[in-house]
N, C-alpha and C positions, 0 to 999 in steps of 0.2 A: 504494500500500500504506500502511496506517495506521502512523504512527510509533510506535515502542516508547516507553513512558514510563519515566522513571527519575529518579534523584536525584544531586545533586552533594554529595559528602560530604567535609568537611574533617577531617583526623585529625592532630592535633598531638601527636606523641609526645615522648619525652625526647631521643632522638637526632636524629630527623628529622621534618619536616613532610610530610604526604602529602595529595593531593587526588585523589579517585576519582570516577568515574562508574559508578553501579550501577543496573542495571535493576530494575524492580519484582519480577522473578522472583528477585532476589538474585545475578544474574550480574554480576561485576565486569568492566566493559568496558575500563577502563584505570585505571592508578594512576601518578601522577607524584610524585616525592619529591625533597627536598633536605635536606641537613643544616642544623640550626638553629645560628645563630651566637650563642654565649654569650660574655660578658665576665666577668672576675673583679672583685669589689669588694674592694679591699685593706683596707678598714676592719674587715673580719671575717676570722677564720682560715679560714673555709670558705664562700665565698659566690659565687653565680653570678647573672647577670641577663641579660635580652635586651631589645632595643629593639622595642616593639610595631610601630613604623613599618616597621622593616626586615623583621620577620617578615610583616607584612601584604603588603608588596610581593612577598615570596617566594611566599606562598600564592596571591595573585592571579595571578602568573605561572604557577604550577603549575595553577591552575584553568583558565586559558586554554589551556594545553597539553593538559590532560586532555580538555577539551571538543573541541578541534580533532582529537583522535585517537580519539574515541569513536564516530565514525560518526553515523548519523542517529537521534538519540534526543531525545525531548521531555522536558526537565528541568521537572518539576512541583513539585519541592521541593528545598530546600537545608538541610543540617543539619551538625552537628559533633560530634566527640568529641575527647578529649584526655587527656594524662597527668593523673592525679589529683594533688592537692596544689599544682599550679601555679596562679598567679593573675596577673591584670593590674590595675594600679592606674589609676584614672581621676580626673582633676582636676575642679575646679568648673565648667569649661567643657565637660565631657563628653568631653575628649580623653584618650586612653590614653597614659600617659607612662613606665611602667616595668613590665617583666615579670619575675616571680620564678618560676623553674621548680621542679619538685619536688626537684631536686638543689641548690637554694639552702638553705644551713644557717646563715643569718645569725643565727638565734635560738638557736643551740646554747648560748651562754654563759649564757643566762637560764633554761634548762630547770629547774634545781633551785630557782630562786627563785619559780616560779609557785605560788601557794597553792592549797589546796583540790583537790589532785590526785585524791583519791578521788571528789569530786563531779564533777569534769571527766570522769573515766572513766565514772561512772554515767550522765551525761547524753549524752556524745558518743560513747561506745563505744571510746575510745582515750585513752591517757595523753598529756600534753603533751610532745611532742618537737619538735625543729627541723624534722622532716619536714612538719609541718602548718602551714596558712596563718597561724593566729593567732600562732605563734612567729616567722614571717617578718616579720609586721607589727610585732610587739613589738620585735624587734631593730632594725627600721627606725626605730621611734619613739624608741628609746633612743639610737641613734648617728647617725641622719640625720634629726633633727627637722624640718629644712626640707622634706624629702620627705614626711614624715608630715603636716605642715601643708598640703601641697599635695593630699593625698589626700581626695577627697570620697566615693569609693566604690571598690569592687573587685569582681571577679568571677572565676570560673574561666576557664581559657584557652578551653575549648569554648564557654562562654557569651559570652565576649568576641568570638568569631567571629560568633555570631548577632547580637550587638550591632552589630558592624561592618556586617553585611549588611542589618539591618533598622532600625537606629537605636533599638532597644528594649532596655533593660538589664534582664536577669533573672539568676536563679541557680537551677540545677536541683538537686533534693535529693541525688542520688547524688554530685554534686560538692560540695554544701554540707556533706555529711558530713565532708569532709576539712578543714574550717576550724577545728574546736574551738569554733565559735560556734553550732552547730546541735544541737538536741535530737533525736537520732537516733530515739528511741522515739516521740516526739510529732510528728515530721516538721515541725518549725517552728524558726525562729530562737530563740535563747535570750538574753533580756536578762541573765540571771544570768551566763552565760558572758562576755558583753560586759563586764559589770561586773568580773569577775575579771581580765580583761586590760586594763581601763581604756579600752575603746573605746566610742564612742557607737553605739547601734543604727542611727543614721541612715546609717552607711556601708554597710548591708546592703541589697542590691537585693531586689525582690519575688521570691518563690519561684514557679517555674513547672515543672510536672512534665514529664518527658521525653515527647515525642510531641505536645506542645501547639504548635499553629500560632500563633506569637507575633506574626506580621505577614507582610508581603510584602517582597520584595527592593526596596531603594531604587532609584529611577530611575537614579541614577548608576551603581550596580553592575550593574543590568540591562542598561544600555547598554554598559558596558565588557565584560561577559561575553557579550553577545548573547543574553540570556535574556528571557523574557516578564516584564512587570512584575506579572503575576498569580502568579508562582512564589512559593510559600509558604516562609517561613523557620521551621524547626521546631526546638524545643528538643531537643538531643541528650542526652548524659550522659557519665559517666566511661568511659574506655576498657575497664576491666575489666567493668563492668556491661553494656556493649553487646556485648562479646565473649561473656559468659555468655548474653546474649539470643540471639545468633546460633545457638547450639547447639540451641535448642528444648527445653532441659532443663526438667524439671518441678519442682514443689515437693518439697523434701527430697532432690533430686539434688545430687551434688557435681560441680563443674566446675573443672578446672585450666587456667589461662591462662598459656601460656609466651611471655613477651616479654622486655622489659628486666629486669623482675622476674617472679616466678611466683606470682601470687595463687592460693591454693587455697581455694575458696569452696563453701559449702553454702547453697542457697536455702531459706529458712525463713519461716514466718508467725509465728514466735515471736521475741521479743527478750529472752530470759532472760539470766542472768548468764553472761558468758564468762570469768569468773575471771582477768582480766588476761592470759589466754593467747591471746586472739584479738581482732580488731577486729569491731565490729558496723557494717555499712554499710547505707544505704538502697539498695534495688534500684530499677530504673526502673519496675517494676510496683508499683502502689499496694497497700499491705498486705503487701509482701514485703521481706525483708531478706537480706543476705548476711553470713554469719559467715565471717571470713577469717583464715587464717594466711598468712604470706609469708616466704620465706627471704631476701628482698632481691635484690640484684643477681645475676642468673644469666645470662640471655641476652646481656647486654652484655659480660660476661667472655668468653663463647664467641666473640662477634664479634671482640673484641680479639685473642684467641689466633689466630683465623684470619688476621688481618692480620700477625701475627708469623710463624706457621709456614707459612701457605698464602697469601701475599700475591697470587699470580698464578693461583691455582687456584680452582675452584668448591667449594661445599659438597658437591656430588656426589663430587668427588675425595676430599675428607676422609672422607666416609661409606664410600667404597670402601676406603680405606686402613685405616680403623677396623675394618671388617668382615673384612679380611684377617688381622687379629691373632687369634690363638687366644683362646678365651674365658678360659682360665686364665693367659694371658700378660699380667699386669698389672704392668708394670715400674715404675710410679710411681703415687702417690696425690696428688690435688690438695686444697688448702685455700685457696680464693680469696675468702673473705669472706662466706660464707653465714651467716645469723643462727642461731647456736646459743647465743645469749647473752641474759642478762637485760637487757642494755643495747641496745635497738634503735637502729638508725641510728648505730652506733658505728664509729669509724675503727679498723681492725684491720690486722694484718700477715698475710701468707699466703705460699704458695709450693707447691712440689712436693717430696715425699719420694721418694727412690729410692736404690737401693744404691750405695755408693761402694767403690772407684773406679767410674767410669762404665762400664757394660757396652757392648760393641760392638753389642749387639742393640737398644739403646735408640733408638727412632725418634721422629720428630715425631708420628706417629699415637698413640704412647703418651700424650703430653702432652694432646692434644686429647680423646682418649678419657677420660682421667682427669678432665678438666674436664666432659665430658658426663656421666660417672658422678656427679660431685659434684652436678650439677643434679638428677639422679634421686634421689640420697641425701638431699639437702636437701628435696626434695618429700616423700619418705617420712617424714622427721622431722616435717615440718610437717603432713602428712596425719594422722599418729598423734596429734599434739596436737589437731588439729581434731576428730577423731572421739572424743576423750576429753571434749571440751567439749560436743559435740552428737553423740550416738550415730548410727551409720550402719551399716545392715545390708545394703544393696544389693550385688549382685555385679558392679557396673559403675560406672565413673566416665566423665564426659565430659572430653575435652581439646580445646583449640583454641589458636590463636596460632602465630606463625611458627616457634617452637622445635620444634613437632611435625612440621615437615617432615623432621626427622631420624627415620628409622625406628629407629635404634639407641636414641634416647632414649625413643621411644614404647614399645618392647619392654621396656626397663629398667623403666619405670613399671609396666607390666602385671605384670612378674615380681616386683618389689619389693612392690607392693601386693597381689598375688594377686587382681587384679580384671580383668575385661574392660574394654577401653578402647574407648569409642565416639567416632568421629571423623566429624563432619558435613562434607559437601562445603562448600568455601569456608572451611574452618577456618583457613587461613593468613592470611586477611584478615578475621579474626573481628570486629574492632571496626567495620570498614566494612560488613560484611554485617549486623551487629546494628543499625547505623544505618538500613539499608534496611528492616529489620523494623519499627523504630519508625515510620518514615515510612509504611509500608504500613498500620499501625494508624491513623495520622492520617487517611489518605485512605479508610479502610475498604475497601481493595481486597481482592478475593477471590482474586487470583492465588496459586497455590501455589508457595512456594519449594521448591527441591530438597530431597527427603527422603532422599537417598542417604547412607547411613551405613556406614562401614567399621568392622569389629569386629576388635580385636587380642586374641587369647587369651593368658592368662598361661602361662608355661612354668616348668620347674623353676628354682628360685631359690637353690639352695644356694651357688653360687659368688658370686652378687650379695650375699647376706646376709652371707657371710664378709667380702667387701670392704667392706660397709657398716660392720661392726664395726671394721675397720682404718681406715676413713675417720674414724670418730668419734675414734679414738685420734690420728689426724693433726690433727684439730681441736684436741684437747687440747695437742698438741705446739706448735702455733702460737699458742695463746691466750696473751695477756699475763698473764692471771690465771686459774689453774685454777678458782678459785671462781666465775668468771663463766660457766663452761660447764656447761650443764644436762644432764650425762650421768650 
């Protein structure tokens, strides 16, 4: 029998690294994962880094395990996706020596000192904050000049993976968007932006679009993984863009991606003024952009609360206990750090508000449901901002990402937005499936991926809207400065 063809996909998230084997039909054969090891850099108030060597050993081990458990499949291509804003620094010998993840904020102290902020926003689609790569590099240059002098180049984490596999250094535009050194409207590196930050353009690798076969796997890694030396290494992209790609959403559609954060994106062929209320991102499709709003950390909060309240139970048990609560039984409200602030990427305080003294009816399910509701409320808040920037008349939105394994969250979104929710098969592994879509385009394969779509209809939302107003008041209560909250 003829072997099924497929791809090896590396997916480096914020919390963990994953390697998956995916068939050309989009079926995820196996996924192996491990938590990423971060260290703290004490020279800055809020900084994280990782060792590229340690991470590479991890992902190679995961790749071998995934391949050994995937059955009889012919790997014809390898690609990668990763957290946006994360980068890997490369020295003059071509060796990777430092990884700075998206949660590294070593540039925070210098945010206000960066000049020409309006020009930066106009060219890059975002204001200069510590989240983005240029500020990470700027902070490194200011306080660790010996590391800056060692830096010959840098690239995104996903492009670093393809560099390791092929020996060819590139940068893909959906990832380059996050550097503050890329002209998002012109789809090219910006010498002007390099000048503002005091960087030489020589540190910028060649731009290569997602889906480009940049080379073949090196003999060393072909041998180590047991793959053909003809297997192509294919440029991937940002995890949000590939997740959007997995849905099959069309131009002018909105896609909500629920992961560590929750990007709310609209696919557009226009790059008009987003009025400082949204980011403008390159999409993996030529000539398309994503307009994005994002409430910040969402899914990661929910995972941590599970560890606290349900350390030995599954998410299914959580869902069952949540669904057993009456719709009107909302004993507490959460405020866990969603962005309702003019100051993005801000450190904030949060918590739960509930009646005192404690009621005997207060259960752990109340707390996790409040956190789930907060994710839904923050999505509504940011959806409303997005649709003011770029009008949207369709009666449906697409959703994908692991967070939408929660039926409760999916229904909350449908009710609060009063939109039908479209969920494509494979949604919970959206970035991995999107990577397979990219690879299929590379090989010009005609295999049809699954077109099974589940539709969730909106229901009466009076209770949810009342809770939404209460949640906004809770945000005000926990805000350090009422003037920062845009209510």
